[in-house]
N, C-alpha and C positions, 0 to 999 in steps of 0.2 A: 504494500500500500504506500502511496505517496502522500504523506501528511503535509499538505500545504494548501493555502487558500486558492491558488491558481491551479486547477486540475488540468493536466495536459491531455488533450484528446488522444495523443499517441499511447498514453498509459492505458486508456480504455480500449483502444483498438487492439493493442497487443495482449492485454490481459484477458479481454473477452471479445473475440473477433467480431461477433454479430451485435454486440450491445450498443456500440456507437451509432450504428445505423438505426437501431430501435429508438435511441434517444433523439434522433433527428426526424422521426416519423410524425406526420400530421395525419391523424385518423379521419379528419373531415374530408380532406382532399384525396386521401390515400396516396399522397406523395410525401415529400419532405417539407418541413417548415421553411418559410421563405425568410430572406434577410429583413424585409420590411423597413429598410433604411438604405439610403444611397451613400452613406458615409464611407463604406469600404470600397466603393467602385472607383473613387478617384485614385486610390493607391494600388488596387488589385485588378481593375478592369471591369468590363460590362457584366461578366459572370457573377459579380458580387453586388449587382444592383438590386433595387427594391423588390421586384417581383420574382427574382430568381431563387430557386431552392438552394439551401445550404447542403453541399455535397461533402462526403467524407474527405475526398482528396483536396478540398479547398481549405481544410483546417488541420491537416496532419502532415507529417514529414517536414519538409522545409518550410511549410506554412503553419506549423504547429503552434505558433504564438499569435496567430491572426486574432483569435477570440480571447480576450482577457477580461477579468473582473474590472468593474468601474474604478476601483482603487488603484489598479495598475495602469490605467489609461492616463495620458497626459492631461494637464489642466485645460489645454485647448480643446481636446476631444470631449472632456467632461462638459465644458461650457457650451460647445456646439450641440451636444445632446440635450442639455437643459433647454436651449432655445428651440430645438427641433421638436421635442416631444415632452417638454417640461419634466425631464428625467432627473429626479432628485431622490437619492437613496436615504433611508432612515437609519440613524445610528442604533447600535444594539440596545442602548439603555432605554430608548423610546419604544423599540419593539418589545422589550421586556415589560415595561410599564403597561403597555396596552394588552399584551398577552396575559398579564396578571389580572387585568379587569375581566377578561373572558373567563379565566379560571375561577375568579371570585364569584362570578355569577353561576357557574356550573356547580361549584362545591357548596355555595350558599354560605361562605365564610371568608374571612380575610387572613386568618391565622393558620399556620401550619401547612402552607402550600409550598410552592417550589422555592420561593425566596421572598425577602421583604426589603423595602428601601433602606439604604444606608443613611441614617440621620445626619451624617457629617458630609455627605456628597450625593446630591440627587442623581448624578450620572453613574452611580455604583449601587450595588445591592449586596445583601448578605444571604448566602445560600442556605437552604434548609438541608442539613446533612442526614436527617432521619428519613425513613421511608414515609411516603405520603399516605395519610390515613383518609379513608373514604367515608362520606356521610351515610347515614342510615338510608337504605333503599337504593343505594348506588354502589357499584363494584368497580374494580380496576378495569374490568373488561368493558364496562359501559363507557368509561372515559376513553379507552383506546379506540373504540368503534364510533365515537361521536364525531360527526362531520366537521371539518374545519376548512375554510376557504380563504386564500389571500388574493384579493383582487389586484389587478395591475401589478403583478408580483415582482417585476424586475428580476433580480437574482434570488428572490424568495427569502429575504432576511427574517420575515415573520415566521416562516416555516422551518428553516434550517439555519442554525447559528454556528456553522463551521468557522466562519470568519465575520468580522465586522465589515459590513458592506461599504462603510465610509472610509475606514482606516486600512482595511485589508488585513488586519491582524488575525492570525489563525488562532482558533480556540481549541487547545489540546485537551481541555478538561471536559470530556464528553458528558459525564453525568450532570454537569451544571450548565450545559447549554440551554438557552432560553427559547428556542424555536418551538412552534406548536408540534411539529413532528418529533423534535428532540424530547419534549415532555412526554409524549405518548411512549416513545421508546424507553425512556427512563422508567416509566411505570411498568412496561413489559419486563425490563431487566430486574426490577424489584420484586416481581410477582411470579414470573414464569418458573416452573419447577425444573426445567431442563432446556437444553438448546433446541430440542424438537418443538416444545411448546413455544419457545421464544420465536422461532421462525414463523410459526402459524400466526401468532398475535402481532409480530413485527410487521408481517404483510397486511394484517388487518389495519394496522396503523397507517400504512401506505395507502391502502384502498380508501381510507376515510379522510385523506388529506388532498386538497385540491388547490389549484391556482391557475390564473391565466395572465398572459403577457402579450404585448404588441410586438416588440422587436425580437427577431429570431435569435440574435446572439445572447440576449438576456435570458430567453427561454431555455436555450441549451445550457447555459450556466446554472440556471435554477434546477433543471432536471439532473444535471451532474451533481449538484449540491445534495439533492435528496438521495441520489444513488449512493454517494459516498457516506452520507450521514447514516443510512441504513447499515452499511458495512462497518463503519467505525463504532457504532453502538454495539453491534454483535461482537466485534473484536475486543472491545473494552470489557465485555462480560465473559467471553469464553476463550479469548486468545487468538492470535494470528494463525497458529497451527491448525486449530479447529476450523477457522474461516477458510483457509487454503484447501482443506479437504472438501468443503461444500460449495465454494464460490462458483464453480463452473455449472453447478446444477441449480443453485438458488438465485444468483444475481440476474440471469437473463429474465426470469419471471418478475423480479423487482423492477427491472428496467421497463418491461412491458406495462406494468401498472402505472409507473411514473409517466410514461409516454402518453397515456390517456388522461391522467389526472392533472397534469400541467400542460395546458394547451395554448395555442396561438389564437388570439381573438382581439378584435376591436371591441372594447368594453361598452361602447355607446351603441353599436349597431349589431352586436352579437354575431358578427361574421368575420371572415378572414380580413386582416388589415389591407386596405386599399381597394376593396371591392364592396359593392352594395349587395347585401344578402338578398337572395331571390325570395320574393313574396308571391304567394299563389294568386293568380289572376284568373278572370273568366277566359274561356277559350278564345273569344274574339280579340281580347287584349293581348293574348300571347302570340298572335299571328306574326310571323317573321321575326320573333324575338330570339336572339341568340344568347344562350347561357354558357357560363364558363365551363361547365362539365359536359356540354354537348359533344365536344370533340377532344379526344385524348391528346391531340397534337398541341393543345393549348400550352402546356408547359415546355414544349420543344420549340416554340416559335417566339423568342423574346420580343421581336418587333411588333407582335400583335398584342402583347400583354397590356400595354397601356390603353389600347383601344376598347378592351372588353371590360364592362362594368358589372352586369348582373351576376350574382353568385347563386348557385343552385339551391343552397340551403344554409341555414344557420349552423354554427359550430356544434358538433355533437360530443357528448361525453357518455361515459359508462357508469352505471350504478353497480359497482362490484359486489356490494353486500346485499343486493336484492335477493330475497328468498333464502338467505343463509341463516340457519338457526344458531345465532351467536350464544344462546343459552345452553347449547349442548355441552354436556360434561366433558367429553373428550373430543373436542373439535380437531379435525386434521385437515391437511391440505386437500384431501379428496372431497371435502365438503364445499369446496369453491370451484366454480366453473367460469373462470375469468374470460375465456374466449367467447362464451355464450351469454355473458352478462348483458342485460338489456341496455340499449342506448336511447338517448333522447337529446333534443336540442337544448342547449343551455337557455336559449330564449324562452322555450316553453316551460322549463323548470322555474325560471324566475317568475313568470306570469302566473304559474299555479301556486307559488308560495306567497304572492302578494295578496 
């Protein structure tokens, strides 16, 4: 494992040959996620422009440092991204304070949770070193399976606290990381009776953790952060030797879940960035209307990409826990059917919840 804030795509490519391609997958278009920015095109050419897919060969080998966390980018790049998409990342202490509010509401108390504010410094906190105690009527499994979503997630600092998104400082103390997924995995580590149960409930934690993001590079960084967060929590609990015995069988499945649960979307239109989501119309209105998915050649013809606006559908997500009996005493991986889990558009989900 490479313990650093900047995950090298080559490390994923050579450690798990198929996982990097999975982490680049866009399940709405059935293609790869797109760059959704033109900032790379001026240095690397047209293939890196807004509507182009991110390909493995564009970010590995000699190009292995193309995608970097915000903290590793130059001040000029950071400023340009603020102007272009109002990209401002949240420091860890604010993420922690807001995640604490979520947990206080869930637990129904403020004491004895993951940490408490440091009275001498509002930008620091004091960790709770004891195991988390659950309120009457709720169990640790309820917490792990409770849905969490980070909107416009950037590099997902609210979900995974591997590093401070502002300073880039790597957080080696896995147990006391403050991300929402980190907290779920800490609970798994405190309660699972063995590594087998840990893996079952660790993946439940992944299945219940969601986020969406506009820019393709940020989305890949967020997906990588969750992928390595899952691995690092397991290693902290059971050691690297045990992880190496399982990583080839366990981690591709984790990547598949992450590729669905962190997706690329325009949060105002619920569609792929740069395109108008297709809205169903009467047959007469549809006459001669061309939609993005009518022709598979769409992604192979860059010169046409800027001309085509309607998108066939809103972004889709999976409900991985649908129909799973989470109260089952001895839940195993065989109880989950990830490939066949139901899908729906995020737009329809939002409107049914309001």
